[in-house]
N, C-alpha and C positions, 0 to 999 in steps of 0.2 A: 429762432428755431426752438421750439419747446418739445419736450418729451413727456409723455404721459406714463408715469411709473405705476400709478395705481390701477390702470386698466391695460393689461398686456394684450397684445394682439393675438388673434386666433392662431397665427402661424407659430408663435412662440409656445402657446399652450399645446398645440399638436406636436411640436418638436419635443417638449417635455414629456408628453404622454408616450410618444414613441420610445424615448430614451428609457423611461421607467418600465415599459413593456419589454424592451430588450434586456434590461437588467434582471427583471423577474424571470424571463425565460432562461437566462444564463444561470441564475441561482437554482432554478428547478432542475436544469441539466446537471449541475454540480451535485445537487442532492440525490438525484437518481444514480449518478455514477458512484457516489459514496455509499448508497444503499447496496448496489451490486457488488461493491468492493467488500462490504461487510458480509454479504451472502457468500461470496467466494472465500472469505476469511473463515467463516463458520464451516464451510465444506472442507477446507484444508485442515482445520482443527479436528473435525470429525474423522477425516481420513488418517491423520496422525494418531489419534486415539485408537482407532480400530486396528491399525497396523501394529502399534505398540502392544495393545492388548493381545493380539494374535501371537506375536513373537515371544512375548515375555510370559504371559499367562498360560497359553496353550502349548507352545513349543518348549517352554522352559529355558529360554536363552537369557543369560544374565548380561545386562548392558551397564555401561559405566554411568550414564546419565539416567536419572529417573524421568518419569513421564512429565511431571510438573516442571522440571528444569528444561526439558526439550520444548514443551509447550510455551513456557515463558520466553525462551530464547527466540523461537520462530515467530510467534505472534507479536512479541515485543519489538523485534527488529522490523517486522513487516509493518506494524502500526507506525513506528517511527519513520520509516521510509515513506509511507503514505502521507503522514503529516508534513514531511518535507515537500513532497510533490504538491500537495494541496496548498501549502503556504506559499510556495513559489508561484503556483498558478493564480492564486488570489492577488498577490502583490504585483507580479510581472508575468502576465499570461504568455508572452512571447518566449519566456525562458523556462517553460514547463519541462522541456526535454532535459535541460541542465539539472533541474531538480530531481528528475528520474535518475540521471547519472550519479548525482550526489548520494541518493539513497542506495544505488547499486554498489558504489564504492564503500559506503558505510556497512552494507551487508557483507561484503567480502572481508573487510577488516574484522567484523564481528565473528565471522566463520573461522578465520585464522586464530583469533583469540580463544574461541570456544573449543577449537581442536587441539590447542597446546597441551592440555592435560592428557590427552589421548596418546601423545607422542612418548611420554615418560612411562606409560603403563604398558606392560606386555599384555596384549589382548589375544585371547585364543580365537576370537571371531571378529576380526576388524571390519569385515564386510557389513555386518549388521549395524555396527556403530556408524559407519559412513552412510548406510542406507537411511538412517533416521536423521542424519544431518544434511546430506546432499539432496535427496529426493524432495523433501518439503521445501528446501531452498529454491529448487527449480520451479516448483509449483507457485510459490509466493512471488518469485521474480516474474513469472509469466502473468500472474494476476496484476502485479503493479505495472507491467508493460501495457496490458490492455487498458487499464485505468488511465495511464499517462497518455496513451493514444487518444482515448475518448476526450480527455481534457484538452488536448491539442486541437481536436476537431471542434470542440465547443468554441474555442477562440476564433476559428476561421469561419 
């Protein structure tokens, strides 16, 4: 029984081509999901900027955190959570949901740490402080949820 390794059969070539097409489709879907995540991230950043500009510049409300600290916090934690979801999806696609949960828990821990200085300060308007911490958090969690669901759908 001899095998011809130099001349693969048409069946193996078709199998390899189908596999590469499936991989290419998956990569394109991940790139599209990542693009829409970045679009949503930019919309969230713009909304945070406009809200901060309205309350601080026009209404004259003094907040504990500056805009750049708020932006760095929300966008940084959101980007870190997205990287966790994406890394888990690329390594083990069946555990993408666990990557989302890990990002969610990381976000909750970051919010608790971020809010600790507010506890020691007597704030005349605590609602505005929480408004800039909680509302963007819900937005970015919803964005990460949609992206994680899309990644799970890519796998199936």
